[in-house]
C-alpha positions as CSV (number, residue, x, y, z in Angstrom):
1,M,162.1,-107.8,79.1
2,K,165.4,-106.5,80.6
3,S,167.5,-109.0,78.4
4,H,166.0,-106.9,75.1
5,N,168.7,-103.9,76.8
6,T,171.8,-105.6,76.3
7,P,173.9,-105.8,73.4
8,L,173.1,-109.5,72.6
9,G,169.6,-108.9,73.0
10,R,169.2,-106.3,70.5
11,V,171.3,-108.1,68.0
12,F,168.5,-110.7,68.4
13,D,165.8,-107.6,68.1
14,V,167.2,-106.8,64.9
15,F,168.0,-109.9,63.2
16,N,163.9,-111.3,64.4
17,H,162.8,-107.9,62.4
18,I,165.1,-108.7,59.3
19,I,163.6,-112.6,59.1
20,L,160.5,-111.3,59.8
21,A,160.5,-108.5,56.8
22,L,162.0,-110.9,54.4
23,I,158.9,-113.3,55.3
24,A,156.5,-110.3,54.6
25,L,158.5,-109.2,51.3
26,A,158.2,-113.0,50.1
27,M,154.4,-113.1,50.9
28,I,153.5,-109.2,49.4
29,V,156.2,-109.3,46.7
30,P,153.9,-112.3,44.4
31,F,150.9,-110.1,45.0
32,L,152.2,-107.1,43.7
33,Y,153.2,-109.1,40.4
34,V,149.6,-110.8,40.4
35,I,148.3,-106.7,40.4
36,A,150.9,-105.5,38.1
37,G,150.5,-108.4,35.1
38,S,146.6,-107.8,35.5
39,F,147.6,-104.8,34.1
40,A,150.3,-106.0,31.4
41,T,150.0,-106.6,27.9
42,E,150.1,-110.4,26.9
43,A,153.6,-109.6,25.0
44,E,155.2,-108.0,28.1
45,L,153.7,-111.0,30.0
46,A,155.3,-113.2,28.2
47,S,158.7,-111.5,27.6
48,R,159.5,-110.5,31.2
49,P,159.4,-113.4,33.9
50,F,158.7,-110.8,36.7
51,F,158.0,-107.0,37.3
52,I,156.3,-104.8,39.8
53,I,155.2,-101.8,37.1
54,P,154.2,-103.0,33.3
55,E,155.8,-101.3,30.8
56,T,152.9,-101.1,29.1
57,F,149.5,-100.2,30.9
58,T,146.4,-101.9,29.7
59,L,143.1,-102.2,31.0
60,S,141.8,-105.1,28.5
61,A,141.5,-107.7,31.2
62,Y,139.6,-105.8,33.0
63,E,137.4,-104.5,29.9
64,Y,137.2,-108.4,29.0
65,I,136.0,-109.0,32.8
66,F,133.4,-106.7,32.7
67,S,132.2,-106.8,29.6
68,T,129.7,-109.4,30.7
69,A,126.5,-108.1,31.3
70,T,125.9,-110.5,34.1
71,F,129.1,-109.3,35.9
72,V,127.3,-106.5,38.4
73,R,124.4,-108.4,39.1
74,S,126.8,-112.1,39.9
75,I,128.6,-109.4,42.5
76,G,125.2,-108.8,43.9
77,V,124.4,-112.4,44.4
78,S,127.9,-113.1,46.1
79,V,127.6,-109.9,48.0
80,L,124.2,-111.2,49.6
81,I,125.3,-115.1,49.8
82,T,128.3,-113.7,52.1
83,V,126.5,-111.4,53.8
84,L,123.7,-114.0,54.9
85,G,125.1,-116.9,54.8
86,T,128.2,-115.4,57.3
87,V,125.0,-113.9,59.4
88,V,123.9,-117.9,59.3
89,S,126.8,-119.2,60.2
90,L,127.9,-117.2,63.2
91,A,124.6,-117.3,64.7
92,L,124.5,-121.8,64.2
93,T,127.8,-121.9,65.1
94,L,127.6,-119.1,68.4
95,T,124.5,-120.7,69.8
96,M,125.6,-124.2,69.4
97,G,128.9,-123.4,70.6
98,Y,127.1,-122.1,73.9
99,A,124.4,-124.6,74.2
100,L,127.6,-127.6,74.2
101,S,130.2,-125.7,76.4
102,K,127.8,-126.2,79.0
103,V,128.8,-129.6,80.7
104,Y,125.9,-129.6,82.9
105,I,123.1,-130.0,80.0
106,I,121.8,-133.5,79.6
107,G,123.1,-135.2,76.3
108,H,125.7,-132.5,76.1
109,K,128.4,-135.6,75.2
110,V,126.4,-137.1,72.5
111,F,125.8,-133.9,70.5
112,L,129.5,-133.1,70.4
113,Y,130.2,-136.7,69.4
114,L,128.1,-136.4,66.6
115,V,129.8,-133.5,65.8
116,I,133.2,-135.3,65.7
117,F,131.2,-137.8,63.7
118,T,130.8,-135.4,60.7
119,I,134.8,-134.0,60.7
120,I,135.7,-138.3,60.0
121,F,132.9,-139.1,58.3
122,Q,131.1,-137.5,55.6
123,G,127.9,-137.9,53.1
124,G,129.7,-137.3,50.0
125,M,128.8,-134.9,46.9
126,I,126.0,-137.3,45.1
127,P,124.3,-137.9,48.8
128,T,124.3,-134.5,49.7
129,Y,123.0,-133.4,46.2
130,I,120.3,-135.9,46.5
131,L,119.3,-134.1,49.7
132,V,119.3,-130.6,48.1
133,R,117.3,-132.1,45.3
134,D,114.8,-133.1,47.9
135,L,114.5,-130.6,49.9
136,G,113.9,-128.1,47.0
137,L,116.6,-126.3,47.1
138,L,118.1,-126.6,43.4
139,D,118.7,-122.9,41.6
140,S,117.6,-121.3,45.0
141,L,120.5,-119.2,46.9
142,W,119.9,-121.2,49.9
143,A,121.5,-123.6,48.6
144,L,124.9,-122.0,48.4
145,I,124.2,-121.1,52.0
146,L,122.8,-124.4,54.0
147,P,125.1,-127.0,52.7
148,I,127.9,-125.4,54.7
149,A,126.4,-123.5,57.1
150,M,128.8,-124.7,59.8
151,N,131.8,-125.9,60.2
152,P,132.6,-128.7,62.8
153,M,136.3,-127.6,63.3
154,W,134.9,-123.9,64.2
155,L,132.5,-125.3,66.3
156,I,134.9,-127.3,68.4
157,I,137.2,-124.0,69.1
158,V,134.0,-121.9,69.7
159,I,133.0,-124.4,72.5
160,S,136.4,-124.3,73.8
161,F,136.3,-120.5,73.8
162,F,133.1,-120.5,75.8
163,R,134.4,-122.9,78.3
164,T,137.3,-120.3,79.0
165,L,134.3,-117.6,80.1
166,P,134.4,-116.7,84.1
167,R,131.5,-118.7,85.4
168,E,131.0,-116.3,88.0
169,L,129.6,-113.2,85.9
170,E,127.4,-116.1,84.3
171,E,125.9,-117.0,87.7
172,S,126.0,-113.2,89.0
173,A,123.8,-112.6,85.8
174,R,121.0,-115.2,86.5
175,I,121.0,-113.9,90.3
176,D,120.2,-111.0,88.8
177,G,117.6,-112.6,86.8
178,C,118.9,-113.2,83.4
179,T,117.4,-115.9,81.6
180,D,120.0,-118.3,79.9
181,I,119.2,-116.2,76.5
182,G,120.1,-113.1,78.6
183,V,123.4,-114.4,79.7
184,F,124.3,-115.4,76.2
185,W,123.2,-112.5,74.9
186,K,124.6,-110.0,77.5
187,I,127.3,-111.5,78.9
188,A,128.4,-114.3,76.3
189,L,128.4,-112.4,73.2
190,P,130.1,-109.3,74.4
191,L,133.1,-111.3,75.8
192,S,133.3,-113.1,72.2
193,K,134.6,-110.0,70.1
194,P,137.8,-111.6,69.6
195,I,136.0,-115.1,68.4
196,I,133.4,-113.5,66.5
197,A,135.4,-111.1,64.1
198,T,137.9,-114.4,63.8
199,F,135.3,-116.9,62.4
200,T,133.3,-113.9,60.2
201,L,136.3,-113.9,58.3
202,F,136.7,-117.4,58.1
203,Y,132.8,-117.8,56.9
204,A,132.8,-114.2,54.8
205,V,136.0,-115.9,53.0
206,Q,134.2,-119.3,52.2
207,Y,131.6,-117.9,51.0
208,W,133.0,-115.6,48.8
209,G,135.3,-118.4,47.1
210,D,133.0,-120.9,46.8
211,Y,131.8,-121.8,43.6
212,F,131.6,-125.5,43.5
213,N,128.6,-125.8,45.3
214,A,127.1,-123.0,42.6
215,L,128.7,-125.4,39.6
216,L,126.6,-128.1,41.6
217,Y,123.0,-126.6,42.2
218,I,122.3,-123.7,40.4
219,S,121.6,-123.7,36.6
220,D,120.3,-120.4,36.5
221,S,122.7,-117.9,35.3
222,A,121.0,-115.0,36.7
223,K,122.0,-116.8,40.1
224,Y,125.6,-117.4,39.8
225,P,127.7,-116.1,42.1
226,V,130.9,-114.0,40.6
227,M,133.4,-116.7,41.3
228,L,131.2,-119.2,39.1
229,L,131.1,-116.2,36.6
230,L,134.8,-116.0,36.8
231,Q,135.6,-119.4,36.6
232,N,132.7,-119.3,33.2
233,I,135.3,-116.7,32.0
234,M,138.4,-118.8,32.4
235,T,137.0,-121.4,30.5
236,M,135.3,-119.2,27.9
237,A,134.0,-122.7,26.8
238,D,130.3,-121.7,27.4
239,M,128.8,-118.5,26.8
240,R,125.4,-119.4,29.1
241,F,126.9,-116.9,31.8
242,G,126.3,-113.8,29.8
243,E,127.0,-112.1,26.3
244,V,130.7,-111.0,25.7
245,D,131.4,-108.3,23.9
246,A,132.8,-109.7,20.6
247,L,135.0,-106.3,20.1
248,V,136.8,-107.2,23.3
249,Q,140.1,-109.2,22.4
250,A,139.8,-111.7,25.3
251,P,143.2,-111.7,26.8
252,D,144.9,-114.9,28.2
253,E,147.6,-114.7,31.2
254,S,146.8,-111.4,31.9
255,L,143.3,-112.6,32.1
256,K,144.1,-114.9,34.8
257,L,146.0,-113.0,37.0
258,A,143.0,-110.1,37.1
259,V,140.4,-113.2,38.0
260,I,142.7,-113.5,41.5
261,V,142.5,-109.8,41.8
262,V,139.0,-109.2,41.1
263,A,138.2,-112.6,43.1
264,T,140.7,-111.6,46.2
265,L,140.5,-107.4,46.7
266,P,136.8,-107.6,48.3
267,I,137.6,-110.0,51.0
268,M,141.3,-107.9,51.5
269,F,139.0,-105.3,52.0
270,V,137.4,-106.8,54.6
271,Y,140.4,-107.7,56.6
272,P,141.4,-104.5,58.5
273,F,138.4,-103.9,59.9
274,L,138.7,-107.1,61.7
275,Q,142.5,-107.0,62.3
276,K,142.2,-106.0,65.7
277,H,140.7,-108.7,67.0
278,F,141.7,-111.2,64.6
279,A,144.9,-112.2,66.0
280,K,143.6,-112.4,69.8
281,G,140.6,-115.0,68.2
282,M,142.7,-117.3,66.5
283,L,144.3,-118.0,69.7
284,L,141.6,-118.0,72.0
285,G,139.9,-121.4,72.6
286,S,142.7,-123.4,70.8
287,V,144.4,-123.4,74.2
288,K,142.1,-125.1,76.6
289,G,139.9,-127.7,75.5
């Protein structure tokens, strides 16, 4: 810390802040262009390669997106899938991660190897589809949750995190009469806020951004998540997803940018509530095996 009070240390701090500011600017500016372009006209997008503020402000792209009769319903479906799927995934990941972190449990290595096996070898699209079909999950919202309910890589990080928790706390709780479930609920979970916040965001992004599973397993347009609806709007090849107002002129480039904004903003609104624990949670569990 004292080295930063020296002239060389202060120069380093200034240089470091400048570099970080430039990196942040390089990441923010493209997104500002996407937002600005979604409110611009097609002519302006064709004539101006880059801008932050559009010369002519228009809502035609958003009018076209929101003119679909099923858009609000699709938003509701995506919110339901994201919330329910995140809860299910966290419950499975945390409980299984906590159990497999206990080396004294008989057979824990076998289950851990099975988890690692699924990282290397996967069934593939067709066997997974057959399994979902035989389970009767086609055209069910559970088909968008259960096939991706647990990420094995994230499970391994959670296992590593739980192994870093002080064993003395758990032993003290057991002396006080806590069961294994009580130790998990009263000791492990309260100490796991950073890792919970991190994977809440990860799973929420996964469920919100997934459209491929819906494309495979959902044929009822009333159950389309918003990502699949936006994809259909982008292709404009099949109007099964809902009726579009014929009076609304379909934009081209601005529509693509508006789709990016609509798909990204909901997750961006969630991040500030989890940011407090996010950076810490990214490091926990990754430094110890």
